[in-house]
N, C-alpha and C positions, 0 to 999 in steps of 0.2 A: 400363398407367397411363393414365388418361384425361387430356384436355387441361387441365382445370382443375387437377388435382393436379400435372401437369408444370409448369404456370406457377407454382404456389405453391412447388414445390421449387426452381425456377430463381430466383425472387425471394428466397427464404430464403437460398440459397447466395450470392447476390450481395451481401447485407448482412452477411456474416460469420456466417451460421448454417448448421448442418447439419440434416439431417432424420433422425430416429431413430424408427422405428415410426410414421411419419406425423406426428410432432410436431417442430416446428422447435426446435432447442436451440442455445445459444451455442457457437460454435466457438472453439478457442484462437486467440489473436491473437499473431503474432510481429511485432516492430517493430525496426527498426534504430535505433541510437543517434541522437538528434537529431530523431526524427520528432515532429511537433507533434500534440497531441491524444491521446497515448497515456497512459492512466491506470494507475498501478501503485503498489504500496506500496514506499517507499524505505527502505533500511536505513542508519541513521546509527550512529556510535559516539560515545561521550562523549569529547570532547577535553579537557574539564576536569570536575571534580566538580560536580554539580548536584543539584537536588531535583525529584522528580516531584510535581506539584501537582494538586489536585482541579479547579482552574480556573486560568486565567491569573493569576498573582500571588496565588492563593488559598492555603489551608492545605496543609502538606506531607503527602504521602501516603507517599513512600519516598525514600531517598537513592540517588543514582546516582553511580557512580564511573568514572574514566577507563577506557576499554576496554569498558564495558557497551554493549549494543546497544539502539537505540531505533527501532522500525519505525513509519514515518509514512505513512498513506495519502494525505494531502493537505497537503503542506507549504506554508504561507502565513503571513505575519505574523511577529511576533517570538516568539510562543509556538507551538510545534508540539504537536499532539495525536497521541499514539501509544501503543504498548505497549513497556514496558521489560523487558529481559532482562539478566541478568548474564552473565558470561563462561562460565558453565556451562549457559546457556540456561534458567535458572530464571526463570519469568515473575513479575514484581513488580507487575503491574497496568497499567492504562491511566491516562493523565493528560497533563499538559502539562509540557514542559521548554522553557527558553529556547533558541531556535535558535542563539544565539551559543555555546552549550556543545557543539554537535554538529558532527561532520565527516561529510559524505556519503561512503559507501564505494564508490559506483558500482553497488551491487547494487540491482536493481529487480525485484520479483516480484509 
């Protein structure tokens, strides 16, 4: 391995990348609970019946019931955008649900 390639491999691995066939690819990241800056999709369950909407406060797309799952990639604000699944893991689509209807399960993937 020449010096330039060695430097590139070392740099790639230092920023959380691995090298596969000479190409830097993202390496899996493990994080302890409470670490700042870690992005993941959070899983919520419906704590009360709600509606999945096309936009915040917009028209109803589907009905969500207590126990259904709602996966949210970026929770913020009073309306969360994500994907709705029933208790049998049937996907009902993506959209917005009021955050107050959700309870975080502690699952982050």
